[in-house]
N, C-alpha and C positions, 0 to 999 in steps of 0.2 A: 287433703283437708287443711283448711286454715281457719284462724280465728276461733270463734266460740265452738263450732262443731269439733275442731281438733282438740280443744280443751276438754270437752265432754267425752270424746273418744279416749283420751288419755286417762281421765278420771275413772271411767268405767272399764278401762283395760279391754277394749273390744277385741284385741288379738287373742284373748284367752277364752272368749265365749264358745268357740268351736270345741272346747274340751268338756263342755257341760252336757249336751243332749245325749251323748253316748252312755252316760250313767243310766238313764231311763231304759235304754234298749238292752243294756247288760243286765239290769234288774229284771226286765221282762223275760229275757231268755233264760235266766237262772231258774225260773219255775216252769219252763217249757211253754211259755206263752208266746203267741205271735203278736207283733206290734198292732195295737188297735187304738181306738179313740182315747182310751185311758192313758196309753203310753205317750201319745202326742201331748195330752194335757199335762202329764208329768214333766215332759221335756220343756214345755213352755213355762210351767210353774217354776222349775228349777232355774231357768234362765233369768226370770224376774228376781228370784231370791239371790242368785249369784251376783247380779248387778246391784241389788240392794246392799249386799255385803261390801262391794267395791266402793260405793259412794259413802257408806257409813265408815268404812275403814279410813278413808282420807279425811273425813270430818273429825274422827277421833284422833288421828295422827297429825293434825294440822300444825301443832306447835313443834313436834319432833321433826316433821318434814321441813319446817322453816329453817332448821339448822342443817339437816342431813340431805334434804332433797328440795332445795328452794325453787327448782324449776317445776315442781308439781303444780297442778292447776289451782289449788287453794292458797298455798303460800305465795304464789306468784301473782295472785289477785285476779286471775282470769275467770274464776268461778267463786261466788260468794259462799262462805261456809253454810249459811242458812239455806241456800239453794241445794247444796249437796245433802244436807240433812232431810230436807223436804223430799228430794228424789229418793232417798233411802226408804223413807216411810211409805211413799206412794208405790214404789216397786215391791215392797213387802206386802202391802195390801193386794196388789195385783197378783202376786204369786200365790197368796192364800186363796183368793177368789178363784183363780184358775184351778188350783188343786181341789177345791170344793166341788167343782163340776165333775170330778172323777170319783166322788163318793166320800163318805165320812172317813174311812181308813186312810185315804190319801190326804185328806185335810188334816187329820191327826198327825200324820208323818211330816207333812209340810210345816205344821205348826211347831213341831219339835225341831225341825231343821232351822226355821226362822229364829226360834229362841236361841239355838246354838250359835247362829251367826251373830246376833246382837250381843250375846254374852261374850263372845270372843272379842269383837271389836271394841266394846265399851269397857271390858275389865280383864278378861283372861289372856289377852294377847301377849302381855309382857310378864306373865307368870309361868312357872314350870308346866302348868296345865295347857299352855297355848298350843303346842303341836298336836296333842291328843284331841283338843277341842276341834281343831281344823279337820283332823282325821275323822272325827265323829260326824261332822257336817257332810263330808264326802260319802261316808257309809250310808247316812240317812238319805242322801240323794239317790243312791242306787236302790235302796229299799222303797223310795217313793215310786220309782218305776215299777217295782214288783207289785206293790199293793194297788196302784192305779190300774195296771194291766189286769190284775186278778179281780178288781172290784166290780161294782155294778154301775151301769150307765144310768142316765137320768130317768129312763123309763122303768127302772126296777128290774131289768133283765141282767143276768150275769153276763159279764163282758164276753163278746164273741159268740153268744148262743142265740140271741134273738128270742129266747123263751124265758119266762119268769123263773128266777132262781136256777137257771141252767137246767130246766126240766128235760127229761127225755121225751122222745117223740110219743104222741098218743098211742097207747096200746103196747108200749115197750115196757117189759117188766123192770121194776126197780133193781138197779145193780147189775143189769146185763147190757151188753153192747147190742147194737143194731145189726151186727154182722152175722147173726144167726147162730152164734156159738153160745152154748149155755155153760161152758166149762171155765170161762174166764171172768171172774168177778172184777168189777171195775168201779172206779170213782168217777163221778160226773163233774166236768168243769170245762170251761172255755168251749162248750159246744161239742165235746167229744168225750169218749170214755177213756179211762186210763187204768192200767194194771195196778194192783195193790202195791203199797210201799213207796209210792212216789211222793212222793210229796210234791273352793278355796274359800266370811267365813267361808267362807270358802277360803281356801287356799293356803298360801304360805304365810310367812311372817307379815307380809303386807296384804294378805287377804286374797290369795289366788287359787287354791286347790281345795277340794274337800273330801272327807269321810273316813274313819277307822273305828275299830274296836267296838264302840257302843252300838248296840242294835236295839232300836226302839221296840218295846214289848208288843204293842199293838201291831206294828208293822210286821214283826217276825211271825206273830200268830196268824196274821192275814195270809202271809206267804205260805205258811204250813197248811192253812185251811184250803188253799187253792189246789193242793194236790198231795198232801201228806208230808210227814216230817223229812223225808228224803229231799224233796224239792225245797222245803223251807231251809234245810241245812245248806243246800247249794246257794240259795239267795244270801244267807249269812256269810258263806264263804266268799262269794263274789264281792260283797260289801267289805269284808275284812281285807281282801287283797287291794282293793282301791284305797282303803283307809291306810293300810301299811305303806303303800307308796306315798300317799299324801303326808303321812307322819315323817317319812324320810326327807321329802322335799321341804316341808315346813321347818324342820330342824336345821337344814342347811341355810334356809332363808333368814334365819334370825340374826346372822352375822354378815349378811350380804352387803350392807352399807359400810361396815367397818373392817371387814376381813376377819378371818378366824383361824382355827387350827386344822391341820390336815385330817385329823381323826374323824371330823364330822362328815365331809364328803366321802371319805373312805367307808364310813358306816353306811351311808346312803347307797354307795356303790354295791356293798354287800347285800343290801336289801333288794336292789334291782336284780342281782344275780339269783337270789333266793326266789323271787317272784317269777323270773323267767324259767327257772328250773321247775317250779310248781306248775306253771302253765304247760311246759313241755311234757311233764309226767301226767297231766290231766287231772290234777288234784287241787283242791282248795283247802284252807285251814280247817274247815268244818264239814267237809263232804268227801265222798269218794269220787270215782271216775264219773264222767258225765253219763247221766241216765242209768246209773248203776242200780237203781231201784226197780228196773223193768225185769219181770220174770224171764227166765230162759225159755226158749221155744218160740213158736210162731204166735203172732198176734192174730186176731180175727182177720179174715181175708187173706191169710197166708203171708203176711208181710214180715220182713225181718225185724226183730225187736231193735229199738233204737239203742238199747244198752249192749247190744252184741259187739263182739270184737270187730266184726266186719264194719258195722256202722261207725264205731269209734275210730277205726283205722281210716275210713273214708273221710271223716271230718278232721283228721290230724293235719292235713296240709294247710288249710286256712288258719288253724290255731298256731301252728309252728311259724308260719309266715308272719302272723301278727305279733307273736312273741319275739321273733327276731327283730322286727321293726321297733318294738318297745325297747329292747336292749340296745339296739343301735342308736336310738334317739337319746336315751338317758345316760348310757355308760360313758361315752367318750368325754362329754363336758364335765362329768363328775370326776373322772380320772385327771383331767387337766386341773380342776380346782383342788384336788388332793395334792398335786405336785406344787401348786402355787395358789394358796387360798386367799387371793387378793379380791377386793370388791368386784372388779370387772368379771373375773372368772367365776366367782361364786354367783353373781347375777346371771351369767350365761348358763351355769349349771341349773339354777332354779328355773329359768325360762325353758330350758330343754326338758326338765322334769315335768313341768306343766304340760308341754306338748306331748310328752310320752304317755300321758293319760289316754290319748286317743287310740293308739295301737293296743294299749292294755284293755280298754273297753272293747275293742274289736275282738281281741283274743277271748275275753270272757263271753262275749255274745256268740262267737263261733263255736266254742266248746260246749255250749248249752243249747245250740240251735235245735228246734223241734223238727226241722226238715231232715231227711235221711241222707247220710253220707256226706261226701265232699260238697255237693251243691248246697245242702242245708246250711253248712257253716260259711260257705263263701258268700252267699247272698246277705248274711248278717254282717260279715266283716268288711266287705268291699265298700259300702257307703260310708262307714265310719273311717276307714283308712283314707278315703278320698278327702277327708277333712284335714289330714296332716299337712299336705303342702299348702293348703289355705292358711292354716295357723302359722306356718313358717313365713309365708309372704306377709301376712299382717304383722307379725312380730318385728319385721324390718321397718315398719312404719310407726307402730305403736308398741312400746315395751309392755310385755305381759307382767312385769314386776313393778 
């Protein structure tokens, strides 16, 4: 790319966009949902809002970049500041309009996400609240996937059911499955029955990663309504892990242009280790093992419960593979930056931390996959992991930072 197209690619940091869609799929998997129209709308909405944050970030930082990064598109004169601000506004509107097509809960969550992005870029970036704000945005992005997947489509049908309100088949008694068993009470959602008890702004210092800590109330309640507090807890746990990683990367990024102290990348390295351990053990900060809310015994039709040790063991391979890829992507650059916290190594650690979101999303999607055993996790993880080499190649052409 050359000329104006290259300038916009640099402004929007296109090498980082492959880290965004996986949030929606991780959010969908956290509540046992299969990707559907709502999931796709959430992914597209988050892409629009992510790029809005990129454009707004450079507009807000244009004076600072004139000193520290004079080669950026705005201080170099390749893109007018007014054009960047207009793009940020247009992309925000597009993101909210796309989310609205997935339902009111998705629009409410996307609105909270957009507000977080604008607040970060325009005010909170250089305050102590900056990293947590970035982390909040990334967590909200995961929850956007949750509520959009669990929401209603434009016809008023519950997502995935094809029937108003997710109603059971005609003649099916309320609260019973269609499998002929009268002994297993169930909740209806996503077109099938369930056992009881289930339930960057994005980014770093220059706006590249998103989500932690804060969980939007409407989004969380929608996740819980989709299948019980157990699944809502898993959605919050997935969002918290993505946010925790974002918090660490954003903290490192705050000194990437000037250099910093070894303690900061060392702290981020410890966070990566803790997240990897949590994934390997099959737990998130707010939830138990995957599908732990499923009752023991056989489901209707004699199937093995997804929460059984057999099912969890079968799904372990893709989770462990994704967790290993996450640690391998993030850990080594952070270790190098801890040994020599110079601007080039800190920037390299931040870029690697952004790319590491892809295998982290894959691990979260695999460990919550509704399919049984190893295959259920693998088909969730593989498409996301395929984005990792794409992100690496693009980062050689356009810096993600």
